[in-house]
Every structure is written in structure tokens, then in C-alpha cells.
N, C-alpha and C positions, 0 to 999 in steps of 0.2 A: 504494500500500500504506500502511495506517495506520502512524503512527509507533510506536504501542503494540504493533504486531504482533510476535510472537515467533517466530522461525524455528526449527523443530525438524525438520530434514531428515535422513533416512537413506535416500539414494537407492539404488535398485537398480542392478545392473550392466546392461550392454548385452545380454548373453546372456539367453535366456528362463529358463534354469535359475537364474541368479543373480537375475533379476527376481522369481522366485517364492519365493526363499529368505528366510526371516524375518531381519530385521536386529535387532541388539541394541537394546532399547528405550532411549529417551532421555527423561530427566525434564524437565519444563517448569516454568514459574513458576506463581505463584498464579493462582487463578481470576479470570475477567473479562478476561484478555488473550486476544486471538485467537491460535490455534495454526495455523501454516502448515506443512503436511507434504506429502510426496510420495506418489504412489501406491505401494502395497505396502510402505510403511514403517510402523514401530510406534513408539509413545512411551508413557511412563508418566505418569499424572496425579498431581500431588502433593495427594492428598486428605487433608483434615484429619479425623482420627478413623478409625474402622473402617468402610469402605464396606459397605453391606448391599444396596443396590439402585441400578441404573443405568438410564438411559433415553437414547435417541438419537433425534433428530427424523427423520432420513432415513437409514435403515439401508443404503440403496444407495450412499451416499457413504462412510461409514466404519462400522466395527464396534467395539463396546466390550464388554469382558469383565472380570469380577472373578476374579483368580487368587489362590488362597490357598496359602501354604507357610510352614511353621514358625511357626504361629500369627500369621501376618502376611498381610494382604490388600492387594493392589495392583490398580489399575484401569489397563488397557491399551487404547489406541486404535490401530486399524489402518486406514490409508487404502485405500479400494477404487477410487474413480474420482473425477475432478475434480468439485468442487462445494462447497457450503456446508451445514453442519449445526450442531447444538448438542448437546453432551453434558451431561447432568445426573446428579449423583451424590448419593445420600442416605447420610449416615453414621449410625451407631448413636446414638440419643438426640437427633437433630436433626430438626426439622420442615421446615426450608427446605433445598432442594437447593443444591449448588455447581454453577455453570454455567461451561462453556468453549465459546466459539464456535470452530468448527473449519473450516478451509478446506483442502481437498485440491487440490493442483496437479498438473499433468502432469509427466512426467519432464523435458520440455524446459524448463518453467518452473523446476523445481527445479535443473536444471543451470545455468541463467542466474543464479539466486540464489546458488548455491555458488561461482560464478566472479565474484561481485560485479558482474554485468552488470545495470544498472538496468532495471526494468520499472515505469515511473511510472504508466502508464495502468492502469485497473482492468480485469481480464480475468475474466469469469464464464463458466465452461464447465459446462453441465448438459444431459443428455439428448441429446448429439450436436450441440448448438448452442453458440455462443459470442457474447458481447456484449463489445465493447471500448468503454470509456467513460473519461471523465476527460481529463487533459491530459498531454502529453509535451513536454518542453523542446526536444528535438532529434529528428531523423529516426532516429538510432541507437536511442534508447529506444523510439520508436514502432515501429521494425522489430522490436525484441525482443517488444513486446506482440503484434504481428501474428503472429510466429512461435509464440508460446504459443497464440494462438487457432487457428492453422492446425493445430497438433498435436492439438487436441481436437475439431475440427469440420471438416466439409467446407467448401470455399470458398463454396458457395451457402447455407451455414447460419451464416455469420459476419456479424454486424451491427457496423459500426465507426462509432461516434458520437463518437470522441475528437477532440481538437484538437491541433495541433502549432504551436509558436511560441515566442517571437514571431518574426515574419518579419524577416529580417536583410537588410541591404544589402551588396552586394559590389562593390568597386571593382577593376576589372581594368585594369592598366597593360600596354600592348602596345607593343613597339618592333619595327618591320619594317625590317630592314637588308639592303641588297644589297651583297655582298662581291665584289670583282673578284678571283676566284681566279687568273686568269691572271697578273695583276701580282704577286700574293703568291708564286706559284711562281718568277717571275723574280727576285725579291729574296731567295728562300730561306726564306720564312715559310710554314709549313704549319699550317692551322687544325686538322687532325686530329692534330697533335702528333708525327708521325713525321718522320724525316729524309728529305729528298727529294734529297740529293746536293749537292755543293758547287757554288756559282755563282761563276764567275770567280775561283776560288781562295780563296773566303771560306767560313768555317764556317757551315753553315745554322743557322737559328734554329728552336727547337722552341717552338711556341705552344700553351699549354695552356688559355687562356681562363679561368683562375682556378677550376678545379674543386676543391672542398674535399676530395673523396674521394681526390685524388691521381691520378686517372685522366686521361690526356691526351686521351682520345677524347671530347671534349665535344660537338663539332658532328657528328662522324661517326656517333654513336649515334642520331641522329634527335632525341632530346631527353634532357636530363640534369637530374635534380632536385638541389636543394641545392647549387647552385654559387654562387660569390661574384658578386653583381650589381655590387659596387663595382669589382672587378678587371676584370670584363667591360666596364663603362663606360669605365674608363681605357684599356683596349685598343682599344675602339671609337673613342675620341677620337683616339688615335694613328693609327689607320688612316684616319680621315677627313682628318686634316691632311696625310697623304701621298697622298691620292687613291685609296686602296685600298678604301674603303667609303663608302657614303652611306646616310643614313636616309631611307627612302621615306615613312614615316608613324610617328607616335608618339602614337596616340590613348589616351585614358583613358575607359573606359566604366563606367557605374554601373548596376547592375541589381538588382532584388529577387530574393531566393533563389527558385529555381524558374521564373523568367522569363528572357527573352532580351533582348539589346541588340545593335544592329548599327551599323556605321559604313562609310561609303564616301567616299573622296576620289579623285575622277576626273571622269568625264563620261559622256555618252551619245552614240552616233552613230546617225543615222537609217538604217534598212535597209528598202528596198522589199520589200513582201510582197503576194502576190496575194490579192485578196478575192473575194467572191462576185460572180457575174454579170460576171466579167471586169474588175472594178474593181481598182485598185491602192491598197493601204494602206501606211502607214509604221509600222514598229516601231522602238523604240529599244533598243539594246543597251548595257548599262553596261560600263565598263572603269575600271581604276584600282586603288587599294588598298582592298579590302573586308574586313570583319571581322564575324563573328557570334559572340557568346559567350552561354552559358547556365549560370550558376553555381547550385549547390545546396549550401546549408550543411548539413553532416552533423552537426556537433557544435560545441562552443565554439571549436575551433581547426582543424577539418578542413573542406575545401571540395572538392567534386567539380565539375570545370569541363569543360564541352564547348565547344570552340573550333574555328571553321572560318575560317581566314584565306585570303585570295585576293589575288593580284597579277596584273594583266593590263595589257597595253599594245597599242597598235595596231601592226600589222605590214604596212606598205605593200608589202613584197616579195611577199606572197601575196594581194594584192588581186584582186578579180574585177570584171568589168564587167557590169552589169545595165542594159540600155537605154543611157541616156546617163549613168548614174551609175557611179562607181568606188568600190567598197566595200572598204575594207581589212579584212584578217583581224585577229583578236584573239588574241594570244599570252597564254596563261593558265597560272599556277602556283598550285595550291591544295592545302590540307591540311585534314583533318578528324580530330580526335582528342578523346579524353576522358581526363582524368587526375584523380587525387586527391592533394592536397597540403595542407600546413599553411598557416595564415595568414602571408602575407609571403614564402613560398617562391617560387622562380622556376624555370622550365624553358625549354628551348630546343628549337625545332623547326627542322630544317634539312634539307639534302639536296635541296632544290628547285633543281636546277641547270638553267641554260639555256646553250646553246652557239650561237654565231653565227659563221659563216665568211664572211670578206670577201676579195675578190681585188683587189689593187692592181697596176696596170700602169705600169711606167716604160719609156718608149720615146723614140727620137729622132724629132723631127718629120719627117713625110713618109716617112722611111726605115722607120720601124716599122710603117707601114701597107701596105708593099709585100707582095704575095703571095710566098710561099715564102721569099725572102731576108729578109723583114721580121722573121722570128723571131730573126735574129741581132742585130737592133737594138732589141729590146724585152725587158723582163724582167718576168715575172709572179710576184708574191709572194702567197701565201695566208696569211691571218692568222686564227686562231681565238680568239675571245673567250669566256671562260667566266665566268659569274656565278652566284653561289649566294645564295639567299634564306634569311636567318636571321631567325627570329621569336622574340622573348623575351617571355614572358608572366609577370606577377606579380599574383596576386589578393590582395586585402586586405579584411578585414572592417572596415566603417566604420559610423558612426552619425551622424545629423544633429546639428548644433550646436544647443545650447539656444536656445529662443525669446528674442528680444530682444538677442542678442549681436551687436555690431557686427562686420561682416566687412570687414577691410581689403582693398583692391585689391592685385593683384600689384605689388610694388615699393614699396608705401606704407610698409611697416615697415622699409625699407632705411635704414640709418644715414645721417643727413644730415651732409654735410661742407661743403666749400667750395662756395659757391653757383655758382661758375663751372664746377664739375665736375658738379654735381648733374644737370643736364640731359643730360649725356653719360655718366653713370656706368653706366647699364644697358648701353649699347653698348660701352663700354670695358672694364668690369669683369665684365659678365655679370649674370644675375639673382642676387638675394640668396639665400644658402644657407638651407636649412631652411624655405623657403616651400612650403606645401602648397596643395592646391586649395581654394578657398573653398567653404564649404557643408557640408563633411564633416570629421570628425575621426576619428583612428584610436584 
């Protein structure tokens, strides 16, 4: 929309009777400025002098009339249907007419404008057809333009030549964590935040995972937005040090908006497969930690993210024998979801629980193997291990670093101290804080 355009909207109601009811006319500015008005709305032109004659280029788009009352004459314009036209008015004693470009927009377009929803692309609707041209900065503004075009034309009569951009790059930080929930229950820590009862006379601990909203059910809800990643990282470090959790993978993927990126840390196992004419082929099945992300930038700070994580491992207990080959089964846990969140916000996917039951036999040598009476000399104990897969995802908008900028290697910017410690500082003190990935800046 041109910067000089003047909005003069008097939108009709949703009901048909209200839509056909005339609205109170609205005066607009001087001639030469484009007038944008809604269908079935009216406005008054600020004509200089006394109008005596009017002309409109396309009477199907708008209607213009001269109304006289109390020795005063005013020119009124009423929008009829979406389109463009020009109104010309001649005043008494003037040879040249006064001109106003008029653009009539649909009710949908008018509603977006009154709600201050931007429609950057140019939408021209005429004769049941619509043409979308120009440029939209984000998908949201492009969607608004498409909605305006769809309101005035059938889908097969819409021509969209507009562009959307610029294309943005999204960095997706993913952390795949396996939590030993069996051990957590033994020590009285509950990820879901509820009390699970006393353990050996001790008060159980309520673990909330750093939810900013104050809700304790961070992991149990499947995913939770707007939680504190800092508190979660501290909690995870504590669990790792006590053998209650381990990080399976911590990839960082970078993808262009609207495109996908994938990651796999694992391997492939050969699986015999029957071929044509009795031949035997070999197929490879992947296993390990896999991840596929497809981000879409909606606006300057909103990202729609489709993510499909998967964690699989070999299961020799359910292996099968094919010919001379023993093929293990693959135990898989996967999720597939799509969320919308702001730049830098995190969410958690969980509830992917696996249970494994093992039997341990303690017996006296020889006596425990005797039939019938051997049961008195052996003890069988069943143990169930429960593990839960927790996936933390944080998308961020990034941009390439300017050309010619020297990129330091990880650890290169670390403060130099005693030469005897420099070689071991990374292993003793850990990586320097505040170091980001080379090649991108936030």
C-alpha cells in the first residue's frame, strides 16, 4: 500500500441487514491522495468550491453523487465492489476537475486494516479475479494478502506473483537425554513434580524442572513452553553426576526457513533380504539417535518448527535367525510434532518410556540345580528398569557473520594464564563460557 494512501473505512457489520445499511459519511483529505474504502461504505469528498458536475471512470466499483441541502452541496462516494477507479469533480467557475483515485477493498481487507494487520503485498480484485503482487516481509503478511485475494476471487482465479523474504536461517539446538526413572523413584525424586511417598524415612523431593509458569508438571505434559533452560541444565548436570541421567546426543542443526535438516548418530546393521530369481540381497537398517527438523519463520520473532526425533538401539533378546545369520531386533522410540514459539524459547518432549525386566538368580552351587528341592537353595529376583527419553529443543534465528571477519576456534578466546595450566585448562576447567558456534551470530 502506498505511503500516501489515506484510509477512510466505514465497515459494514456481519449481518446482511447491517451490511446494506448506509454508514455515516467520513470526510477525507485533499485531492490527489488515494482513498481506500470498504464495500458498502460512504465518504464525503472535500471539494473546493461548489460542485456542479461529477464523473467516475468505473461506475461498477463505486458510485458518486452530489447532494444539496441548505444551500450547500457535498459530493459523496459509495463503494460497490472491490476494484480501482477515479472520481473527478468540477466546481463552479473552474475549468480543471479535482481528481481522487479510489480503491474499494473487500470486507476482509478492511477488517485487517482496522485491526492494524499489515497487508504489504498489492492485492487487485476486479471482475471475480485477483492478482497479488509486490513483496511481503514475513509469511504472516503474505497470508493476510492471500486471505484478501481469496475473499474476492475463486482459488482458480487468483494469480500470486508476490515474493516473501528475505529467507532466514534457523539454528535448532537439541538435547536428547535419557533419564533413569527407576533410580529417581528410589531416591525420592519425581520428574512430574508430585510426591511419591517417603523413602527410608526421608522426605521426598519435588522436582519441578524450572518451569517459569509455576506448574510442576513439566515433563509429564509431553512438552512445556517457556521454561527456564538454565535451571533445567543445572538439574540435568546434577542428575548426570549421580548416574540418574545421561545425554545421548546434543546436536545443533542449521536450516533455511522452509527447508529441513537431519542428523543421525548411530550405525547400520546388514539385514538379509530376498531378491528376484531366488537371489539374496542385503539391506541396511539404521539405528541410533536420529533427528529431523523443518523450521519456518513466520515473522520477526515467531518460528513454526516441525521436529521428528528418534532413538533406537539394538535388542539382542528379540533377535531372529535367518540362515546362518543372527539378526537383532531394533528397539525404537520416536516422536513427531509441530509447535510455534518465539525466538530462543524452548520446549520439552517426553513420555517416551521404555521398560526392561531382568531376572537375577542367586543359588548354591550344585544344590540349586537339583530338581524339586533345588528351589529351596536358589533365589530368583526380578528387576524392572524404567527409562524415559526427554528431548529439549530450542530454535534461534541466526544470520551469517560478515565477510572477512576472523572466526576464532573453540577455546582460542579463552583467557590465557599460567603456561603450565594452559594445556590442561579445557579438561580441568571446562570450555570457556559465552563461546558460540563459529559461523553464525544471533
